[in-house]
N, C-alpha and C positions, 0 to 999 in steps of 0.2 A: 503493500499500499503505499503511495505517496506521500512522504513526510512522515511516515511512521517511525523510521529509524532515529530519527533525532529525539524523539520523546522515549524511546525504550530504555527503560532501566530493569536492572536485574537485581533481584532481593535474595536474601539468605534464609528467611523464615520459612516453614514449609506448611504452615495451616494459613488457609483462605480467610479471613477475618471477614470478610463480605460475605461470606454463604452464611453466616450466623444470623442473618436477618430473619424476621418475623415469617416473610414469605417464601424462604427457600424450604422446601419441604424435601430436598434431595440430599444426599450425602455432601460432604464438605469437598472444596475443591482446592488442590495445592497451588501455591503460587505460579509455578512453572507451567501447570495446567492451564490454569486462568489466562497467562500470559499468551499462551499459544492458541486459545480460544480466542481472544481478541484480534489477534493477527489474523486467523482465518476470518473472523466475523469483518474486520476492516477492509478485507480485500474483497468481499462481496458485498459492502455497504453499497455500492453504486446500484448493483440488482437489485437490492431490498428497497430502495428509492425508486426504481423503475416500475416495479409491479406490485400490487396489493396481495396477491395469492403467493405467500412466502413459503409454503409448507416444504415445496420442493428444496428451497434454499437451506432450510434448518435440517433436513435429512441428508443434504450435501454437506453440512457442517458438521454433522454427526458422524458422517463417513470419514471425512478428513480428520477429525478427531480420534477416530479410530485406527487409521493408517498411523498415527503418530504414537499409537498404545494407548489410548484412553476411550475407556468404553463409556460414553454418555449418548443417552438417547436424545433425539429430536426434541422432545417437550422438554429435557433437563438441559440442553442448550438454550431454549427459549426463554425457559425461567430465570436462568443465571444471567443471561442478557438483560432481561428485565431488572433484576434486583441490582445489575450493577448499574444501569442508566439512573434509577431512583438514586443510588447513593451519590452519584455524580453529580445529579442536580441539587442534593442536599448540600454538598461540600462547594458549591460554584461560588458561593459568596464568602467563602474562607479565605485566609491568607495561603500562599503556597506551600510555606513550610508547612504549616498546620494539616494542608491536605495531604501531603507526602506522607507524614507521619500517621494519620487516621485512616486515610485510602490510599493504598500504595497503588491502585490502578488508576488514578485520576490522569496522569500525562496519556495512558495509551489511549482512554475515551476521550480524552480532550482533542489527541490528533486525529481520532476518527471524524468526531465534529468538525473540527477545523477543516479537513480535506473535503467534509461534504460541502461546508458554506462555500468551500473555494469552487468547486465543480457549480454549485448553484449559481454564484456569480458570474462564473465565466459562461454558463450558459445562457444567463439574462445579456451578458456583454455580446455575445454571438448573435443571440436573437435580435438585438437591438441593432446591431451592424448589417445584417441583412435587411431589416427594415429600411435602414437609412440607403443602401444600396439600391434596393427597389425603388424609393422615392427619387433618388438621381436619375436611375434610369427612365422613370415616367418624366419627370422635368426635361430631360435630354430628348425624348421623343416629342414633347409638345414644342420644345425650342426649333426643332427642324421644320415644324409646320407652320412656323411664325415667321415675320420678317426681322431684318437684323436690328431693328430699333428695338423691338419688344426683347430680342436677347440682351442688349445692354441695359435696358431697364431692369431686367432680371437681376443681372450680374451686379448692377449697383446696391439693388435692394439687398441682395444676398451678401454682399460686403459691407453693410451699412454699421452693423455693430457686432462684429466678431467675439469681443469680448463678453457681452451680455448674452450670446448664445453659449459661450464656454462655460461661462457661470451658470446659466440655467441646467445645462447638461450635468454639471457637477451636483448641483443641488437633486436633480432628477436620481443620478445614481445612488446617492446617499438614501434618497427617500425609498428606491427600489431596495436596497441592502436591509433598511430597517424593516420593510413590509415582509422581505423575504425571512427575516429573522422573526418577526412575530407569528408568520405563519408557521414557520418550522417549529416554535415552541408551543403554538395551539396543536399541531397534530400531534406532537411528543406527548403533551398534557391530555390529549383525548385517547391517544393509543394507550396510556399507562391507565386513564380512568377505566377504559374499557376491559383491559386485563385485569385491574382491580375487580370490577365487577363480576366477569367470568369467574375468579379465584372466590370472591365471597359465595357465589352461586354454587360452586363446587364444594365449597366447605359446608354450605347450609345442607346441601345433599349427604354430605358424609353425615353431618350430625343427625340428620333425619334417620340414615339408615342404621346409624349406630344405637339411636334411642330406640328403634324396631327391634333390633336384635338384642338390646338388654330386657325389653319387655317380654319378649319370645323366652329368653332363658330365664327370667322371673317366673314366667308362667310353667315352665317345663319343671322349675325346682319346686313350685308349689303343688302341681301334679305330683311329682314323686314324694313329697311329704305326705299327701294326702293317701296315696297308694301304700305308702310304708306306714301311716298309721292304722288304715285298714286291714293290712295284712297283721299287724300287731292285736288288733282287736279278734280277728278270726282266730288267731292263734292262742289267745287268752280264753276264748269261748270253747275251743278244742280241749284246751288244758282242763277246763273246769267239767266238761262233760266226761272226760277220762276218770277224773278225780270221783265224781258222783257215781259214775259206774263201778269203779273200784271199792268203793264205800259199801254200795248195795251188795257186790258181791260177797265182802267180807261178812256183812250182816247176815246174808243167807247161809253162809257156810257155818257161821257160829250158831245161828238156829238150829241148823240139821244136826250139827254136833251135840248140842245141849239136848236134842229130843232123842238121839241115839243113846246117851248117857244114861237119860231117865229111863229108857226102855230096859236097859240092861241091869238097872237097879231093881 
């Protein structure tokens, strides 16, 4: 990625503190793993800006990560990017030294967004240049159909206030850059809000399923307790019947023996 090497830094720690955010539901990423991921994501940033259907791009990033020995799915890569962008925006107003200490990937993300803005400004400049060329061609075509006097008048009008035209063009370029920046930030905020909304919906669905599962387990446990209690009652009734039967048998045997004893006497 153009301009990436001058922002690249190497770190000695092995745990990615960025992956410890509340929204990161996946295992932690190492520093080197995250740096490789940002390099791949930066190389494909222009492709992400040119299409809204980026599922295939995330799968491509996952494949490139696997080629480097990191087993990360497309969903894990997408979640990681969202978390890193969120932290980058959070540290955007801090001092550079503080950002380097608290967010070690600020420079890499900053390089990606700077390169993106350069491409957008360059595109706007090329588009404006093409419009000017087209306007010049139309004027030239009109001049060929008019008299020499009309040509001179246009030339005089065109050279009347060159400094004012240059000043207006400069103001227009600044305005365009501000509009591009504002639109870019609005798009980023909208995308982030959509991702947060989808994440909250998934969490709510997971919570509902978990509650249903817990309720099912409680019902099964209550049913087991009831069956166990019923079995104990049946066993108690059987024991009582056996004891009663044994007492009756003892009484009958005792009565017969007493009767036989009296007859012998």
